[in-house]
C-alpha positions as a Markdown table, in Angstrom:
| # | Residue | x | y | z |
|---|---|---|---|---|
| 1 | Unk | 69.7 | -150.0 | 9.7 |
| 2 | Unk | 68.0 | -147.7 | 7.4 |
| 3 | Unk | 68.7 | -144.2 | 6.9 |
| 4 | Unk | 65.7 | -143.2 | 8.8 |
| 5 | Unk | 67.2 | -145.2 | 12.1 |
| 6 | Unk | 70.4 | -143.6 | 11.6 |
| 7 | Unk | 69.0 | -140.4 | 11.6 |
| 8 | Unk | 66.8 | -140.8 | 14.8 |
| 9 | Unk | 69.3 | -142.9 | 16.6 |
| 10 | Unk | 72.8 | -141.9 | 15.5 |
| 11 | Unk | 74.1 | -145.4 | 16.4 |
| 12 | Unk | 77.6 | -145.2 | 15.1 |
| 13 | Unk | 80.0 | -142.1 | 14.3 |
| 14 | Unk | 79.6 | -142.8 | 10.5 |
| 15 | Unk | 75.8 | -142.6 | 10.7 |
| 16 | Unk | 75.9 | -139.2 | 13.3 |
| 17 | Unk | 78.1 | -137.7 | 10.9 |
| 18 | Unk | 75.6 | -138.3 | 7.9 |
| 19 | Unk | 73.0 | -137.0 | 10.5 |
| 20 | Unk | 74.9 | -134.0 | 10.6 |
| 21 | Unk | 75.6 | -133.3 | 7.2 |
| 22 | Unk | 72.0 | -133.5 | 6.3 |
| 23 | Unk | 71.0 | -131.4 | 9.1 |
| 24 | Unk | 73.4 | -128.7 | 7.8 |
| 25 | Unk | 72.1 | -129.1 | 4.6 |
| 26 | Unk | 68.4 | -128.7 | 5.5 |
| 27 | Unk | 69.7 | -125.7 | 7.3 |
| 28 | Unk | 71.4 | -124.2 | 4.1 |
| 29 | Unk | 68.5 | -124.7 | 2.0 |
| 30 | Unk | 66.1 | -123.2 | 4.4 |
| 31 | Unk | 68.4 | -119.9 | 4.7 |
| 32 | Unk | 68.8 | -120.2 | 0.9 |
| 33 | Unk | 64.8 | -120.1 | 0.7 |
| 34 | Unk | 64.5 | -117.3 | 3.1 |
| 35 | Unk | 66.9 | -115.2 | 1.5 |
| 36 | Unk | 65.3 | -116.0 | -2.1 |
| 37 | Unk | 62.0 | -114.8 | -0.3 |
| 38 | Unk | 63.5 | -111.6 | 0.9 |
| 39 | Unk | 65.3 | -110.6 | -2.8 |
| 40 | Unk | 61.8 | -111.5 | -4.3 |
| 41 | Unk | 60.1 | -109.4 | -2.1 |
| 42 | Unk | 62.6 | -106.5 | -2.2 |
| 43 | Unk | 62.9 | -106.5 | -5.7 |
| 44 | Unk | 58.9 | -106.4 | -6.0 |
| 45 | Unk | 58.8 | -103.3 | -3.5 |
| 46 | Unk | 61.6 | -101.7 | -5.7 |
| 47 | Unk | 59.8 | -102.4 | -8.9 |
| 48 | Unk | 56.7 | -100.8 | -7.6 |
| 49 | Unk | 55.6 | -97.0 | -8.8 |
| 50 | Unk | 53.3 | -94.9 | -7.2 |
| 51 | Unk | 50.1 | -94.2 | -9.1 |
| 52 | Unk | 49.5 | -91.0 | -10.6 |
| 53 | Unk | 46.7 | -90.3 | -7.6 |
| 54 | Unk | 49.7 | -91.3 | -4.7 |
| 55 | Unk | 51.8 | -88.7 | -6.7 |
| 56 | Unk | 49.2 | -86.2 | -7.0 |
| 57 | Unk | 48.4 | -86.9 | -3.3 |
| 58 | Unk | 52.0 | -86.5 | -2.2 |
| 59 | Unk | 52.6 | -83.2 | -3.9 |
| 60 | Unk | 49.3 | -81.8 | -2.6 |
| 61 | Unk | 50.3 | -82.9 | 1.0 |
| 62 | Unk | 53.6 | -81.1 | 0.9 |
| 63 | Unk | 52.3 | -77.8 | -0.8 |
| 64 | Unk | 48.9 | -77.5 | 1.8 |
| 65 | Unk | 51.7 | -78.0 | 4.6 |
| 66 | Unk | 53.9 | -75.2 | 3.7 |
| 67 | Unk | 51.3 | -72.8 | 2.7 |
| 68 | Unk | 49.2 | -73.4 | 5.8 |
| 69 | Unk | 52.3 | -73.2 | 7.9 |
| 70 | Unk | 53.2 | -69.9 | 6.5 |
| 71 | Unk | 49.9 | -68.5 | 6.7 |
| 72 | Unk | 49.5 | -69.5 | 10.4 |
| 73 | Unk | 53.2 | -68.3 | 11.3 |
| 74 | Unk | 52.3 | -64.9 | 9.1 |
| 75 | Unk | 49.2 | -64.5 | 11.3 |
| 76 | Unk | 51.3 | -65.2 | 14.7 |
| 77 | Unk | 54.0 | -62.7 | 13.5 |
| 78 | Unk | 51.5 | -60.1 | 13.1 |
| 79 | Unk | 50.1 | -60.4 | 16.2 |
| 80 | Unk | 53.7 | -60.0 | 17.8 |
| 81 | Unk | 54.2 | -63.6 | 18.7 |
| 82 | Unk | 57.2 | -65.7 | 18.3 |
| 83 | Unk | 57.1 | -68.9 | 15.4 |
| 84 | Unk | 55.3 | -71.9 | 15.9 |
| 85 | Unk | 58.7 | -73.9 | 17.0 |
| 86 | Unk | 58.4 | -72.1 | 20.4 |
| 87 | Unk | 55.2 | -72.9 | 20.9 |
| 88 | Unk | 55.6 | -76.5 | 20.0 |
| 89 | Unk | 58.5 | -77.0 | 22.6 |
| 90 | Unk | 56.8 | -74.7 | 25.7 |
| 91 | Unk | 53.7 | -77.1 | 24.8 |
| 92 | Unk | 55.4 | -80.4 | 25.7 |
| 93 | Unk | 56.8 | -78.7 | 28.6 |
| 94 | Unk | 54.0 | -77.6 | 29.8 |
| 95 | Unk | 52.0 | -80.8 | 29.4 |
| 96 | Unk | 55.1 | -83.0 | 30.8 |
| 97 | Unk | 54.9 | -84.1 | 34.5 |
| 98 | Unk | 56.6 | -81.3 | 36.4 |
| 99 | Unk | 56.9 | -79.2 | 33.6 |
| 100 | Unk | 60.2 | -81.0 | 32.7 |
| 101 | Unk | 61.7 | -83.4 | 30.0 |
| 102 | Unk | 64.9 | -84.9 | 28.4 |
| 103 | Unk | 66.1 | -82.6 | 25.9 |
| 104 | Unk | 66.2 | -85.9 | 23.7 |
| 105 | Unk | 62.8 | -86.6 | 24.0 |
| 106 | Unk | 61.5 | -83.0 | 23.3 |
| 107 | Unk | 63.6 | -83.3 | 19.7 |
| 108 | Unk | 61.9 | -86.2 | 19.2 |
| 109 | Unk | 58.3 | -85.1 | 19.8 |
| 110 | Unk | 58.7 | -81.5 | 18.2 |
| 111 | Unk | 61.0 | -83.2 | 14.8 |
| 112 | Unk | 63.5 | -80.8 | 15.0 |
| 113 | Unk | 67.3 | -81.8 | 14.2 |
| 114 | Unk | 69.4 | -81.6 | 17.4 |
| 115 | Unk | 71.3 | -78.6 | 16.1 |
| 116 | Unk | 68.1 | -76.4 | 15.6 |
| 117 | Unk | 66.9 | -77.8 | 18.9 |
| 118 | Unk | 70.2 | -76.2 | 20.7 |
| 119 | Unk | 69.7 | -73.1 | 19.0 |
| 120 | Unk | 66.2 | -72.8 | 19.7 |
| 121 | Unk | 66.8 | -73.7 | 23.6 |
| 122 | Unk | 69.9 | -71.1 | 23.7 |
| 123 | Unk | 66.7 | -68.6 | 22.7 |
| 124 | Unk | 64.2 | -69.7 | 24.8 |
| 125 | Unk | 66.6 | -69.8 | 27.7 |
| 126 | Unk | 67.8 | -66.7 | 27.2 |
| 127 | Unk | 64.2 | -65.1 | 27.2 |
| 128 | Unk | 63.5 | -66.7 | 30.7 |
| 129 | Unk | 60.9 | -69.3 | 29.2 |
| 130 | Unk | 62.6 | -72.5 | 30.1 |
| 131 | Unk | 65.9 | -73.5 | 32.2 |
| 132 | Unk | 68.7 | -76.4 | 31.4 |
| 133 | Unk | 69.0 | -78.8 | 34.4 |
| 134 | Unk | 71.6 | -81.5 | 34.5 |
| 135 | Unk | 70.0 | -85.0 | 34.2 |
| 136 | Unk | 70.4 | -86.9 | 37.3 |
| 137 | Unk | 69.8 | -90.0 | 35.3 |
| 138 | Unk | 72.4 | -89.2 | 32.6 |
| 139 | Unk | 75.3 | -86.1 | 33.2 |
| 140 | Unk | 75.7 | -86.0 | 29.6 |
| 141 | Unk | 72.4 | -84.7 | 29.0 |
| 142 | Unk | 69.9 | -81.7 | 30.1 |
| 143 | Unk | 66.3 | -81.7 | 31.5 |
| 144 | Unk | 64.4 | -78.8 | 29.9 |
| 145 | Unk | 62.2 | -77.1 | 32.5 |
| 146 | Unk | 59.3 | -74.8 | 31.6 |
| 147 | Unk | 59.3 | -71.3 | 33.7 |
| 148 | Unk | 55.9 | -69.7 | 34.6 |
| 149 | Unk | 57.0 | -67.1 | 32.0 |
| 150 | Unk | 57.0 | -70.2 | 29.3 |
| 151 | Unk | 54.0 | -71.4 | 30.7 |
| 152 | Unk | 52.1 | -67.7 | 30.6 |
| 153 | Unk | 53.7 | -66.9 | 26.7 |
| 154 | Unk | 52.3 | -70.5 | 25.8 |
| 155 | Unk | 48.7 | -69.5 | 27.3 |
| 156 | Unk | 48.7 | -66.2 | 25.7 |
| 157 | Unk | 49.7 | -67.8 | 22.0 |
| 158 | Unk | 46.9 | -70.4 | 22.0 |
| 159 | Unk | 43.9 | -67.6 | 21.3 |
| 160 | Unk | 46.0 | -66.4 | 18.2 |
| 161 | Unk | 47.0 | -70.0 | 17.3 |
| 162 | Unk | 43.5 | -71.4 | 17.2 |
| 163 | Unk | 42.1 | -68.4 | 15.4 |
| 164 | Unk | 44.7 | -69.3 | 12.3 |
| 165 | Unk | 43.9 | -72.9 | 12.9 |
| 166 | Unk | 40.1 | -72.0 | 12.3 |
| 167 | Unk | 40.6 | -69.4 | 9.6 |
| 168 | Unk | 42.9 | -71.5 | 7.3 |
| 169 | Unk | 41.7 | -75.2 | 8.3 |
| 170 | Unk | 38.8 | -75.4 | 10.2 |
| 171 | Unk | 36.6 | -72.8 | 8.2 |
| 172 | Unk | 37.1 | -75.0 | 4.8 |
| 173 | Unk | 36.2 | -78.5 | 6.2 |
| 174 | Unk | 33.1 | -79.8 | 8.0 |
| 175 | Unk | 33.6 | -81.3 | 11.3 |
| 176 | Unk | 33.1 | -84.8 | 9.7 |
| 177 | Unk | 35.8 | -84.0 | 6.9 |
| 178 | Unk | 38.2 | -82.7 | 9.6 |
| 179 | Unk | 37.8 | -85.9 | 11.3 |
| 180 | Unk | 38.5 | -88.2 | 8.2 |
| 181 | Unk | 41.4 | -86.0 | 7.2 |
| 182 | Unk | 43.2 | -86.6 | 10.7 |
| 183 | Unk | 42.4 | -90.4 | 10.5 |
| 184 | Unk | 44.0 | -90.6 | 7.2 |
| 185 | Unk | 47.2 | -88.4 | 7.9 |
| 186 | Unk | 47.7 | -90.6 | 11.2 |
| 187 | Unk | 47.6 | -93.6 | 8.9 |
| 188 | Unk | 50.8 | -92.0 | 7.4 |
| 189 | Unk | 52.9 | -91.8 | 10.1 |
| 190 | Unk | 51.3 | -94.3 | 13.0 |
| 191 | Unk | 48.9 | -96.8 | 11.9 |
| 192 | Unk | 47.8 | -98.1 | 15.1 |
| 193 | Unk | 47.9 | -94.7 | 16.6 |
| 194 | Unk | 44.8 | -92.4 | 17.2 |
| 195 | Unk | 44.9 | -89.1 | 15.7 |
| 196 | Unk | 45.6 | -86.3 | 18.2 |
| 197 | Unk | 42.6 | -84.5 | 19.8 |
| 198 | Unk | 42.6 | -80.6 | 20.1 |
| 199 | Unk | 43.1 | -80.9 | 23.9 |
| 200 | Unk | 46.7 | -81.9 | 23.0 |
| 201 | Unk | 47.8 | -78.9 | 21.6 |
| 202 | Unk | 46.5 | -76.1 | 23.5 |
């Protein structure tokens, strides 16, 4: 019986053992090749350095975000409104079915650390803008529910917020430039998701 016959039929113990040994060897070689490919790919990524244009874009992105947010916050404060974090939480709840969401969902959507969100929710609750309710699905977590006062504040804030957005962003870009900017920024976070529309923040 040839080696090929032994591998196909495995007629005797010795031949079966040979087939098993060869099979394990092939698997080992395959795993080794995969690991080598992973190592090579990983080293290639580690050795890549951002170009000057990429570094410049990163610096400009961070500075621009901080500058425009500070200006918008200042405009809202000047008109007697609370910080944007309040608006963001109230917006998520106002847009949710029945005006309620698990607290963890709100945290992931507004990109706040859990500790900061808990403090913010405490403040919103004291102001009568949201309520906490035990989750019927998970006794260890809460649902956040927007109150009518919360809806009213969010609606009242929006005209001042919209004016600030227009002043610090919209007045400096054409509609086409704004669309392109939204597309580019969206690709940095969620390449497969369309950019947010204006209807989602008001």
